RODO-2510 file (C-alpha; in nm, 4 decimals, decimal comma):
residues 538
     n   res          X          Y          Z
     1     x     4,3209    11,7790     7,9744
     2     x     4,2283    11,6093     8,2722
     3     x     4,3714    11,2680     8,1307
     4     x     4,7057    11,4524     8,0515
     5     x     4,7425    11,5893     8,3992
     6     x     4,6523    11,2623     8,5497
     7     x     4,9249    11,1009     8,3282
     8     x     5,1576    11,3795     8,4429
     9     x     5,0984    11,3010     8,8222
    10     x     5,1258    10,9272     8,7734
    11     x     5,4418    10,9640     8,5754
    12     x     5,7125    11,0106     8,8598
    13     x     5,6429    10,6882     9,0070
    14     x     5,6934    10,4800     8,7162
    15     x     5,9764    10,7127     8,6101
    16     x     6,1397    10,6664     8,9299
    17     x     6,0958    10,2683     8,9336
    18     x     6,2420    10,2783     8,5680
    19     x     6,5345    10,4875     8,6546
    20     x     6,6266    10,2600     8,9561
    21     x     6,6225     9,9284     8,7330
    22     x     6,8352    10,1209     8,4763
    23     x     7,0487    10,2601     8,7663
    24     x     7,1244     9,9452     8,8719
    25     x     7,1978     9,8253     8,5253
    26     x     7,4234    10,1053     8,4722
    27     x     7,6215    10,0038     8,7672
    28     x     7,6012     9,6453     8,7012
    29     x     7,9700     9,6455     8,6496
    30     x     8,0466     9,7464     8,9896
    31     x     7,7727     9,4850     9,1380
    32     x     7,9438     9,2204     8,9648
    33     x     8,2769     9,3132     9,0597
    34     x     8,1635     9,3432     9,4275
    35     x     7,9889     9,0292     9,4395
    36     x     8,3101     8,8583     9,2410
    37     x     8,5352     8,9964     9,5057
    38     x     8,3581     8,8978     9,8066
    39     x     8,2826     8,5503     9,6739
    40     x     8,6386     8,5170     9,5612
    41     x     8,7806     8,6291     9,9151
    42     x     8,4998     8,3821    10,0927
    43     x     8,6223     8,0905     9,8630
    44     x     8,9674     8,1802     9,9447
    45     x     8,9413     8,1780    10,3167
    46     x     8,7029     7,8846    10,3091
    47     x     8,9643     7,6487    10,1174
    48     x     9,2211     7,7456    10,4017
    49     x     8,9808     7,6646    10,6835
    50     x     9,0434     7,3469    10,8917
    51     x     8,7454     7,1092    10,8048
    52     x     8,5187     7,0433    11,0776
    53     x     8,3162     6,7060    11,1222
    54     x     7,9978     6,6644    11,2889
    55     x     7,8569     6,3297    11,4218
    56     x     7,4981     6,3237    11,5530
    57     x     7,2972     6,0699    11,7709
    58     x     6,9429     6,0562    11,8978
    59     x     6,8174     5,9255    12,2056
    60     x     6,4587     5,8591    12,3398
    61     x     6,3619     5,9629    12,6981
    62     x     6,1323     5,6735    12,8467
    63     x     5,9397     5,8417    13,1305
    64     x     5,8043     5,6174    13,3897
    65     x     5,4312     5,7464    13,4878
    66     x     5,3449     5,7298    13,8541
    67     x     5,0260     5,5591    13,9634
    68     x     4,7395     5,8267    13,9846
    69     x     4,8998     6,0815    13,7429
    70     x     4,6689     6,2032    13,4743
    71     x     4,7692     6,2534    13,1104
    72     x     4,8393     6,6472    13,1213
    73     x     5,0607     6,5637    13,4214
    74     x     5,2851     6,2787    13,2377
    75     x     5,3459     6,5005    12,9512
    76     x     5,4456     6,8032    13,1381
    77     x     5,6864     6,5876    13,3536
    78     x     5,7911     6,3992    13,0197
    79     x     5,8850     6,7629    12,8601
    80     x     6,0611     6,8789    13,1999
    81     x     6,2492     6,5186    13,2090
    82     x     6,3721     6,5614    12,8592
    83     x     6,4748     6,9280    12,9186
    84     x     6,6729     6,7995    13,2625
    85     x     6,8486     6,5334    13,0697
    86     x     6,9553     6,7507    12,7859
    87     x     7,1191     6,9749    13,0444
    88     x     7,2962     6,6919    13,2273
    89     x     7,4210     6,5278    12,9320
    90     x     7,6932     6,8212    12,9075
    91     x     7,7414     6,8250    13,2818
    92     x     8,1084     6,7688    13,4316
    93     x     8,0309     6,3983    13,5840
    94     x     7,9597     6,2806    13,2111
    95     x     8,2213     6,4505    13,0598
    96     x     8,4713     6,3784    13,2870
    97     x     8,4047     5,9818    13,2770
    98     x     8,3767     6,0375    12,8633
    99     x     8,7472     6,1881    12,8935
   100     x     8,8444     5,8998    13,1007
   101     x     8,6815     5,6061    12,9253
   102     x     8,8123     5,7596    12,5907
   103     x     9,1492     5,8175    12,7396
   104     x     9,1695     6,1485    12,5324
   105     x     9,3473     6,4706    12,6397
   106     x     9,0502     6,6933    12,6528
   107     x     8,9417     6,8699    12,9452
   108     x     8,5697     6,9200    13,0481
   109     x     8,5443     7,2680    12,8893
   110     x     8,7102     7,1745    12,5412
   111     x     8,4348     6,8715    12,5412
   112     x     8,1529     7,1020    12,6317
   113     x     8,2427     7,3182    12,3183
   114     x     8,2297     7,0069    12,1027
   115     x     7,8769     6,8945    12,2221
   116     x     7,5652     7,0612    12,1301
   117     x     7,2521     6,9326    12,2755
   118     x     6,8956     7,0125    12,1664
   119     x     6,5562     6,8471    12,2425
   120     x     6,3569     6,7927    11,9770
   121     x     5,9947     7,0045    12,0028
   122     x     5,7181     6,8375    12,1376
   123     x     5,8786     6,4922    12,1642
   124     x     6,0891     6,2976    12,4081
   125     x     6,3773     6,3113    12,1873
   126     x     6,6938     6,4464    12,2020
   127     x     6,9655     6,5188    11,9476
   128     x     7,3197     6,5467    12,0716
   129     x     7,5805     6,6602    11,8152
   130     x     7,9764     6,6469    11,8364
   131     x     8,1856     6,8503    11,6386
   132     x     8,5641     6,7830    11,5737
   133     x     8,8560     6,7991    11,3273
   134     x     8,8479     6,4237    11,3619
   135     x     8,5550     6,2472    11,2234
   136     x     8,6097     5,9220    11,4199
   137     x     8,6514     6,1100    11,7378
   138     x     8,3423     6,3310    11,6800
   139     x     8,0989     5,9661    11,6474
   140     x     8,3087     5,7952    11,9211
   141     x     8,2499     6,0898    12,1741
   142     x     7,8663     6,1069    12,0893
   143     x     7,8262     5,7510    12,1396
   144     x     8,0065     5,7375    12,4553
   145     x     7,8519     6,0453    12,6144
   146     x     7,5224     5,8640    12,5724
   147     x     7,6457     5,5236    12,7219
   148     x     7,8022     5,7210    13,0201
   149     x     7,4824     5,8931    13,0727
   150     x     7,2565     5,5876    13,0592
   151     x     7,5010     5,4527    13,3090
   152     x     7,5069     5,7184    13,5648
   153     x     7,1404     5,7786    13,5238
   154     x     7,0648     5,4150    13,6065
   155     x     7,3201     5,4349    13,9258
   156     x     7,1184     5,7558    14,0188
   157     x     6,7930     5,6108    14,0157
   158     x     6,8742     5,3015    14,1910
   159     x     7,0140     5,4616    14,4773
   160     x     6,6636     5,6071    14,5821
   161     x     6,5562     5,2253    14,6713
   162     x     6,9146     5,0733    14,7613
   163     x     6,8430     5,1291    15,1560
   164     x     6,4923     4,9767    15,1489
   165     x     6,6143     4,6921    14,9800
   166     x     6,9167     4,6297    15,1568
   167     x     6,7287     4,6419    15,4834
   168     x     6,4684     4,3811    15,3738
   169     x     6,7254     4,1635    15,2238
   170     x     6,9125     4,1577    15,5610
   171     x     6,5763     4,0739    15,7327
   172     x     6,5089     3,8038    15,4908
   173     x     6,8427     3,6651    15,5637
   174     x     6,7935     3,6471    15,9181
   175     x     6,4596     3,5064    15,9270
   176     x     6,5913     3,2477    15,6798
   177     x     6,8456     3,1523    15,9222
   178     x     6,5902     3,1401    16,2178
   179     x     6,3844     2,8702    15,9929
   180     x     6,6816     2,6848    15,9401
   181     x     6,7596     2,6431    16,2828
   182     x     6,4028     2,5838    16,4109
   183     x     6,3723     2,3257    16,1337
   184     x     6,6997     2,1577    16,2653
   185     x     6,5720     2,1665    16,6275
   186     x     6,2454     2,0119    16,5358
   187     x     6,4278     1,7309    16,3518
   188     x     6,6442     1,6545    16,6455
   189     x     6,3407     1,6342    16,8843
   190     x     6,1498     1,3807    16,6605
   191     x     6,4668     1,1802    16,6360
   192     x     6,5169     1,1426    17,0075
   193     x     6,1208     1,0896    17,1025
   194     x     6,1339     1,4504    17,2617
   195     x     5,8425     1,5641    17,4711
   196     x     5,5216     1,6666    17,2299
   197     x     5,4638     1,9846    17,4138
   198     x     5,8244     2,1016    17,3087
   199     x     5,7580     1,9865    16,9569
   200     x     5,4484     2,1490    16,9279
   201     x     5,6180     2,4916    17,0744
   202     x     5,8886     2,4479    16,7859
   203     x     5,6109     2,3850    16,5115
   204     x     5,4340     2,7230    16,6366
   205     x     5,7592     2,9100    16,6246
   206     x     5,8693     2,7744    16,2824
   207     x     5,4939     2,8658    16,1767
   208     x     5,5671     3,2468    16,2940
   209     x     5,8977     3,2612    16,1269
   210     x     5,7506     3,1227    15,7946
   211     x     5,4870     3,3832    15,8116
   212     x     5,7286     3,6739    15,8757
   213     x     5,9358     3,5520    15,5680
   214     x     5,6689     3,5670    15,3658
   215     x     5,5737     3,9250    15,4504
   216     x     5,9271     4,0451    15,4139
   217     x     5,9422     3,8639    15,0774
   218     x     5,6501     4,0277    14,9586
   219     x     5,7615     4,3945    15,0686
   220     x     6,0826     4,3219    14,8904
   221     x     5,9106     4,2429    14,5996
   222     x     5,6816     4,5657    14,6189
   223     x     5,9940     4,7566    14,6522
   224     x     6,1458     4,6101    14,3450
   225     x     5,8337     4,6607    14,1436
   226     x     5,7993     5,0248    14,2512
   227     x     6,1753     5,0632    14,1459
   228     x     6,0946     4,9359    13,7982
   229     x     5,7789     5,1383    13,7690
   230     x     5,9452     5,4718    13,8718
   231     x     6,2828     5,4384    13,7062
   232     x     6,2825     5,6864    13,3658
   233     x     6,5488     5,5543    13,1117
   234     x     6,7250     5,6657    12,8105
   235     x     6,7334     5,4597    12,4946
   236     x     6,9697     5,5425    12,2144
   237     x     6,7582     5,5214    11,8933
   238     x     6,9976     5,6371    11,6448
   239     x     7,3707     5,5664    11,7019
   240     x     7,6251     5,8238    11,5726
   241     x     7,8234     5,7138    11,2829
   242     x     8,1270     5,8555    11,1515
   243     x     8,0693     6,1500    10,9070
   244     x     8,1814     6,1388    10,5498
   245     x     8,1974     6,5128    10,4893
   246     x     8,2604     6,8224    10,7018
   247     x     8,0063     7,0548    10,7850
   248     x     8,2481     7,3572    10,8136
   249     x     8,3466     7,5447    10,6122
   250     x     8,0535     7,5097    10,3582
   251     x     8,2664     7,6595    10,0652
   252     x     7,9891     7,6641     9,8254
   253     x     7,7499     7,8105    10,0867
   254     x     8,0020     8,0715    10,2057
   255     x     8,1032     8,1755     9,8530
   256     x     7,7394     8,2313     9,7248
   257     x     7,6282     8,3984    10,0483
   258     x     7,9432     8,6175    10,0370
   259     x     7,8728     8,7032     9,6660
   260     x     7,5129     8,8139     9,7559
   261     x     7,6456     9,0107    10,0514
   262     x     7,8935     9,1676     9,8260
   263     x     7,6063     9,2668     9,5780
   264     x     7,3794     9,3834     9,8496
   265     x     7,6580     9,6167     9,9916
   266     x     7,7515     9,7641     9,6284
   267     x     7,3617     9,8280     9,5880
   268     x     7,3586    10,0265     9,9037
   269     x     7,6552    10,2002     9,7885
   270     x     7,5232    10,2952     9,4568
   271     x     7,1915    10,4053     9,5989
   272     x     7,4005    10,6248     9,8821
   273     x     7,6074    10,7782     9,5951
   274     x     7,2951    10,8666     9,4227
   275     x     7,1237    10,9978     9,7318
   276     x     7,4225    11,2069     9,8166
   277     x     7,4584    11,3267     9,4630
   278     x     7,2036    11,6292     9,4492
   279     x     7,2773    11,7236     9,0684
   280     x     7,0104    11,7075     8,7751
   281     x     6,9752    11,3531     8,6544
   282     x     6,6483    11,3073     8,4377
   283     x     6,4087    11,5171     8,2647
   284     x     6,1454    11,3754     8,5121
   285     x     6,3630    11,5494     8,8031
   286     x     6,3925    11,8537     8,6166
   287     x     6,0100    11,9002     8,5424
   288     x     5,9069    11,8289     8,9107
   289     x     6,1438    12,0555     9,0401
   290     x     6,0864    12,3545     8,8179
   291     x     5,7391    12,2427     8,7082
   292     x     5,8211    12,3404     8,3410
   293     x     5,8228    12,1438     8,0586
   294     x     6,1687    11,9887     7,8979
   295     x     6,1761    12,1490     7,5429
   296     x     6,5292    12,0210     7,4557
   297     x     6,7519    11,7201     7,5107
   298     x     7,0772    11,7895     7,3737
   299     x     7,3185    11,4945     7,3646
   300     x     7,6838    11,5228     7,4137
   301     x     7,8861    11,6300     7,1030
   302     x     8,2438    11,6416     7,0313
   303     x     8,4403    11,9742     7,1248
   304     x     8,6189    12,1178     6,8440
   305     x     8,8158    12,4129     7,0288
   306     x     8,5368    12,6945     7,0495
   307     x     8,3701    12,6368     6,7164
   308     x     7,9861    12,5473     6,7057
   309     x     7,8686    12,1918     6,6024
   310     x     7,5653    12,3494     6,3978
   311     x     7,8109    12,5244     6,1787
   312     x     8,0857    12,2622     6,1569
   313     x     7,8501    11,9588     6,1357
   314     x     7,4827    12,0627     6,0635
   315     x     7,3706    11,6828     6,0107
   316     x     7,5087    11,5740     6,3483
   317     x     7,2264    11,4042     6,5938
   318     x     7,3029    11,6855     6,8362
   319     x     7,2237    11,9366     6,5737
   320     x     6,8926    11,8049     6,5322
   321     x     6,8224    11,8089     6,9090
   322     x     6,8830    12,1945     6,8845
   323     x     6,6544    12,1882     6,5806
   324     x     6,4001    11,9897     6,7731
   325     x     6,4360    12,2575     7,0465
   326     x     6,3651    12,5444     6,7898
   327     x     6,0450    12,3692     6,6912
   328     x     5,9330    12,3226     7,0493
   329     x     5,9919    12,7133     7,1194
   330     x     5,8021    12,8054     6,8173
   331     x     5,5039    12,5859     6,9620
   332     x     5,5008    12,7277     7,3092
   333     x     5,3224    13,0385     7,2298
   334     x     5,0974    12,9825     6,9135
   335     x     4,8651    13,2857     6,9715
   336     x     5,1357    13,4908     7,0837
   337     x     5,4680    13,4120     6,9146
   338     x     5,8042    13,4127     7,1208
   339     x     6,0376    13,6490     6,9384
   340     x     6,2758    13,7653     7,2217
   341     x     6,4206    13,4806     7,3903
   342     x     6,6842    13,4930     7,6748
   343     x     6,8984    13,2128     7,7677
   344     x     7,0264    13,1415     8,1108
   345     x     7,0909    12,8773     8,3403
   346     x     7,1217    12,8209     8,7365
   347     x     7,4972    12,7354     8,7664
   348     x     7,7839    12,8092     8,5452
   349     x     7,9661    12,5460     8,3012
   350     x     7,6570    12,3972     8,2097
   351     x     7,7045    12,5261     7,8172
   352     x     7,4264    12,7785     7,8049
   353     x     7,6559    12,9785     7,5799
   354     x     7,6750    12,6846     7,3223
   355     x     7,2909    12,6540     7,3613
   356     x     7,2214    12,9982     7,2697
   357     x     7,4705    13,0094     6,9907
   358     x     7,3465    12,6674     6,8209
   359     x     7,0112    12,7709     6,8712
   360     x     7,0263    13,1029     6,6919
   361     x     7,2458    12,9056     6,4140
   362     x     6,9508    12,6420     6,3658
   363     x     6,7190    12,9408     6,3801
   364     x     6,8822    13,1146     6,1033
   365     x     6,9302    12,8053     5,8865
   366     x     6,5867    12,7301     5,8885
   367     x     6,5231    13,0918     5,6915
   368     x     6,4644    13,3316     5,9813
   369     x     6,6504    13,6474     6,0530
   370     x     6,8008    13,6079     6,3708
   371     x     7,0193    13,8269     6,5766
   372     x     7,2404    13,6926     6,8902
   373     x     7,3361    13,9400     7,1510
   374     x     7,6017    13,8488     7,4375
   375     x     7,4294    13,9903     7,7640
   376     x     7,6843    13,8310     7,9852
   377     x     7,9168    14,1193     8,0355
   378     x     8,1009    13,9411     8,3050
   379     x     8,2262    13,6274     8,1165
   380     x     8,1439    13,6826     7,7613
   381     x     8,1954    13,3940     7,5089
   382     x     7,9867    13,4634     7,2147
   383     x     8,2835    13,6414     7,0194
   384     x     8,4775    13,3146     7,1120
   385     x     8,2138    13,0836     6,9515
   386     x     8,2084    13,2781     6,6439
   387     x     8,5535    13,3708     6,6099
   388     x     8,4988    13,7626     6,5782
   389     x     8,6462    14,0615     6,7345
   390     x     8,4866    14,1985     7,0780
   391     x     8,6216    14,5561     7,0774
   392     x     8,2962    14,7091     6,9655
   393     x     7,9859    14,5531     7,1424
   394     x     7,6958    14,5939     7,3699
   395     x     7,8432    14,8014     7,6411
   396     x     7,9813    15,0611     7,3923
   397     x     7,6114    15,1247     7,2614
   398     x     7,5088    15,2419     7,5941
   399     x     7,7051    15,5304     7,5162
   400     x     7,6779    15,5555     7,1607
   401     x     7,2998    15,5029     7,1657
   402     x     7,0655    15,2965     6,9738
   403     x     7,0842    15,4999     6,6387
   404     x     7,4289    15,3573     6,5809
   405     x     7,3313    14,9854     6,6704
   406     x     7,3238    14,8382     6,3163
   407     x     7,7064    14,9270     6,2650
   408     x     7,7739    14,7015     6,5650
   409     x     7,6145    14,3949     6,4178
   410     x     7,8592    14,1094     6,2973
   411     x     7,7823    13,8293     6,0637
   412     x     7,9139    13,4850     5,9912
   413     x     8,0196    13,3821     5,6451
   414     x     7,8558    13,0449     5,6932
   415     x     7,5001    13,1645     5,8442
   416     x     7,3944    13,4498     5,6089
   417     x     7,0724    13,5202     5,8207
   418     x     7,2510    13,5590     6,1660
   419     x     7,3651    13,8905     6,3255
   420     x     7,5748    13,8854     6,6342
   421     x     7,6283    14,1648     6,9153
   422     x     7,9146    14,0880     7,1316
   423     x     7,9449    14,2045     7,4807
   424     x     8,2046    14,4522     7,3958
   425     x     8,4518    14,5651     7,6836
   426     x     8,3356    14,4587     8,0527
   427     x     8,2027    14,7695     8,2197
   428     x     8,2361    14,7933     8,5892
   429     x     7,8706    14,7967     8,6664
   430     x     7,7051    14,5555     8,4482
   431     x     7,3767    14,4919     8,6447
   432     x     7,2877    14,8781     8,6117
   433     x     7,3476    14,8812     8,2655
   434     x     7,1602    14,5344     8,1914
   435     x     6,8546    14,6237     8,3944
   436     x     6,8447    14,9806     8,2515
   437     x     6,5356    15,1147     8,0368
   438     x     6,8136    15,1869     7,7972
   439     x     6,8678    14,8009     7,7615
   440     x     6,5154    14,7361     7,6930
   441     x     6,5294    14,9967     7,3861
   442     x     6,8527    14,8420     7,2497
   443     x     6,6603    14,5126     7,2673
   444     x     6,3706    14,6503     7,1036
   445     x     6,6143    14,7882     6,8515
   446     x     6,8071    14,4982     6,7890
   447     x     6,4584    14,2995     6,7554
   448     x     6,3642    14,5378     6,4693
   449     x     6,4421    14,3805     6,1188
   450     x     6,4938    14,0366     6,2913
   451     x     6,2259    13,7422     6,3246
   452     x     6,4067    13,6178     6,6672
   453     x     6,6161    13,7829     6,9457
   454     x     6,8251    13,5375     7,1377
   455     x     7,0007    13,6855     7,4290
   456     x     7,2846    13,5007     7,6093
   457     x     7,2681    13,5986     7,9911
   458     x     7,4908    13,4957     8,2981
   459     x     7,3452    13,2307     8,5304
   460     x     7,0696    13,2982     8,7562
   461     x     7,2404    13,2049     9,0998
   462     x     7,5631    13,3959     9,0257
   463     x     7,4198    13,7368     8,9538
   464     x     7,0962    13,9004     8,9081
   465     x     7,1557    14,0056     8,5611
   466     x     6,9326    13,7504     8,4114
   467     x     6,6356    13,8076     8,6401
   468     x     6,6559    14,1554     8,5580
   469     x     6,6812    14,1192     8,1807
   470     x     6,3883    13,8880     8,1750
   471     x     6,1354    14,1748     8,1651
   472     x     6,2643    14,2753     7,8471
   473     x     6,2178    13,9391     7,6413
   474     x     5,9058    13,7415     7,5634
   475     x     6,0386    13,3985     7,7272
   476     x     6,3120    13,2356     7,9302
   477     x     6,4863    12,9088     7,8617
   478     x     6,6812    12,7719     8,1557
   479     x     6,9756    12,5564     8,0524
   480     x     7,0732    12,2664     8,2773
   481     x     7,3654    11,9993     8,2670
   482     x     7,3036    11,6551     8,4190
   483     x     7,5534    11,5628     8,6677
   484     x     7,6722    11,9246     8,6977
   485     x     7,3536    12,1612     8,7724
   486     x     7,2316    12,1485     9,1375
   487     x     6,8854    12,0401     9,1709
   488     x     6,8508    12,3015     9,4615
   489     x     6,9898    12,5698     9,2384
   490     x     6,7759    12,4832     8,9182
   491     x     6,4338    12,4946     9,1356
   492     x     6,5594    12,8216     9,3197
   493     x     6,6572    12,9690     8,9603
   494     x     6,3006    12,8894     8,8341
   495     x     6,1297    13,0562     9,1494
   496     x     6,3270    13,3486     9,1309
   497     x     6,2291    13,4253     8,7781
   498     x     5,8800    13,3580     8,8535
   499     x     5,8957    13,6106     9,1573
   500     x     5,9595    13,8856     8,8725
   501     x     5,6856    13,7463     8,6300
   502     x     5,9108    13,6256     8,3721
   503     x     5,7801    13,4030     8,1121
   504     x     5,9633    13,0635     8,1951
   505     x     5,9352    12,8727     7,8345
   506     x     6,0800    12,5641     7,9688
   507     x     6,3974    12,3904     8,0458
   508     x     6,6831    12,2618     7,8083
   509     x     6,8979    11,9703     7,9458
   510     x     7,2204    12,0041     7,7398
   511     x     7,5265    11,7547     7,6915
   512     x     7,3425    11,4482     7,7643
   513     x     7,5980    11,1668     7,8410
   514     x     7,6019    10,8988     7,5595
   515     x     7,7418    10,6780     7,7672
   516     x     7,6896    10,5572     8,1251
   517     x     7,3958    10,7811     8,2162
   518     x     7,1628    10,7357     7,9154
   519     x     6,9334    10,5088     8,1145
   520     x     6,8083    10,8451     8,2528
   521     x     6,6769    10,9610     7,9196
   522     x     6,5570    10,6250     7,7655
   523     x     6,3107    10,7125     7,4974
   524     x     6,3502    11,0571     7,4309
   525     x     6,4043    11,2178     7,0779
   526     x     6,7703    11,2086     6,9797
   527     x     6,8046    10,8605     7,0077
   528     x     6,6036    10,8607     6,6902
   529     x     6,8285    11,1276     6,5265
   530     x     7,1089    10,9052     6,6086
   531     x     6,9678    10,5809     6,4999
   532     x     6,8199    10,7404     6,1709
   533     x     7,1733    10,8819     6,0915
   534     x     7,3619    10,5817     6,1598
   535     x     7,1460    10,3814     5,9440
   536     x     7,1736    10,6241     5,6679
   537     x     7,5485    10,6026     5,7279
   538     x     7,5997    10,9876     5,8018
***
């Protein structure tokens, strides 16, 4: 018993997963259609888009380290310099020079939209990409941007030491002239036998000029060395080449992604439809809502006017489902057999009258004496199903009395063990009559001489007749129809019947679709009937 209860508790999850999978399989045509349409539209649009080409180049930022800087500072400054150069590559001075150099009719804004610059993380590399509808122009712009920036960067860095170098260079030129003039004067004195003191004075002056020149020259070289050590440079390590294929549109990628998105949207739509649909869909759902067992699963069968399939086609798979329902009812109460059965539903239009009628027929066909009573005094249909007159029926017996009940029994030529009591004329107060003690007495009278009494009652949510009459019977069958019966109504109907202490036998799922939604009922018994009879050729 504990294992059975545990299995019932674990069943809903596995059932839900199976239903979700089968739900997607059921709507597979929609998923394929949505995916195909989306993919086709993406392919159509992609084929008509102007192709865009992309050229790429990679440059290396060579950071010049300063004296005294530690490794961490060098790395930090290198990363900052790389980020700075990446920003400067697309600034106005560079782009204006590129447009001028290439003599192209593009303004700065157009060029900036064509160019994408991205530093490579944790490196001193910068990737520059140029997109254009012209592949040759894309590669040409990429390489020219690098060349122009290299020139401007070198010029910008050289300006920092230009003034010092120019000043030192001027001083060197002036000292060099002084040295030349002193040498010439010294040579003239020596040739003319000049005064020795004067010669010594010129030699001393020459020595001073030469020392000054040497010091200036040393300072000039120091400035040049410092300039060379502090100048960061950019090296193009991977020049851009003319691309051979476009990067946009990616027809195959766009088509595949659109197809996936289309399928995902369709899946969302399917689940939305299912979420908004509050109708009964599966036996597991009914069991969870009503806390009742599913005693019968009746598949759809061809409707032939108002005739009963159990009489017209007794070997049809649906009739076997009614026989299975009959067997399940017999075994619901082994110690206290169920003899008087009320058949009702939560909503109209679910086929409860057909269930009651066919159930009465299969009980009678098994050799049991059965009486079928039409307790629906608002919309009676039993007389239509069996093609009998309805002038004399249940409503008249409330006046005539139970002593004459057997005179109101109607038979059927093809079902000898079946007696039928139609509703009779529709009274003005059905609820009062059906809930009266006289109704209970009439049902007891009908039961006498019969093995089973089956009472067709109105829907629970429509009127109170079924709830009132439930006290006169041994058990109640609740009929539902997938896609029609509302989950809330079914749950509320079961609760209303429990409040009056009705003996709820179980639920019957009627007219289960053979196509489309059969995934909800996978593995249930009526497939065995259908497969069996199809194999036998019936």
